[in-house]
N, C-alpha and C positions, 0 to 999 in steps of 0.2 A: 815715023817709025815705030814710035812707043804706042801710040793709037791702034795701030796694026797688029802690033804683038798683043796688046789687051783684048783686041776683038777675037784673035784666034785663041787665046787662054779662054775667054768666057764661052766661046764658042764649044770648045772641047770640054767644059764643066758641063754645060747643058747637056751635049751628046751623051756625057759619061752618065748624069743625072737620070735621063731618059733611059738610058740602058738599065740602069738601077731600078727604075720605077716600072719597065716592062717585065722586069725579072719577079716582082712581088707575086702576080698571080700565078705564075709557073709554080713557086715553092708551096703556094696554098694547095694545088691541085696534087702535089707529092704526098700529101699527108693521107693516111688510110681515112677513108670516107665511109660513113654509115648512113643509111636513110631511115627516116621517122616519118610516116604518114598520118596526117589528120584525116580519119573517114569521114565519111557523110553521115553515119550511123553514131558519130559521137564517140568514137574509139581511135585508140593509138594502134597504128600497125609497125613494128612488133609492139606491145604494150611492155615487154622486157627487152632491153636492147643491151647485147653485151658486145664489150670494147676492151681492148687491151690497154693497160694503164700507159700514160704517155701523152703526147699530143695527138688529136685528131679531129676530123671534122664530122658534123652530124647535118646531113642535107635535109632540110624540114621542106614537107611536101605538103599543103593545104589543099585535099581533095573536096572538102565541104563547100557549101554555099553561104558559109558564114565567116567572118573573122575569128581567128584562135589566137592564143597566145601560149606560146610553149616557155615553161618558167620552171625554173629548179633553185629553190634557196640554196641547200648545201652547194651547188655548183656557181650560186651566184650569176646565172644566165638568164635572159629573157629575149624573146623575140616575137613579135607580132607580126601575123600574116593575114593578108585581106583572102575573101574568098579565091580560090584556084592559084593562088601564090606559091612561090617556091623560093627559099632561101637558104641559109646554113649558118651555125654557130661554130665555133672553133674551140675546143675545150682542152686544157691541159690538166692532167691530174695524175698523181704518182702513186696514190694511196688506194690499193683495191679494196672494192666493197660496193654497199648498194646505194644508189643516191636516188631519190624519188625525183619526178618530174610533174607536170600538170599542165592542163588547159586552163590559165587564169580567167578565161572568159567562161568557163564551164568546168567549174572545180570540182565536179563529179568524175571527169576524166582525167585518170591516172595513170602513170608507167613507172618503170623503174630503170636506171642506166645500172648495169653491172658491170663493174671494172675489175677485170680480171689481171693476175699478175703479169708481167712481161715474161716471155719464156726466153 
């Protein structure tokens, strides 16, 4: 009898944990999302990306035939993408301002993240 109850409790906990784990991607999808492309000509598109202060997601798309690395020292973010790969970074920043980023594999390729005050 105790074993039966224990099994039901464990099963309920596992179902609850699976539900919580299933909710995590939905929460990430609700973030404001902005796209940054690594172009084959060695540029970012857009070179200046404007976002509101707070938490947001930047979808990174490498359209080039070479690996690239999104890196921002002030934002403490970096992400390597192989040729044709798509990924993302989530950033939380409350202070408006301009934050540089670059392709660490091609350091002459630079861009700016402009964080605007929340309205």
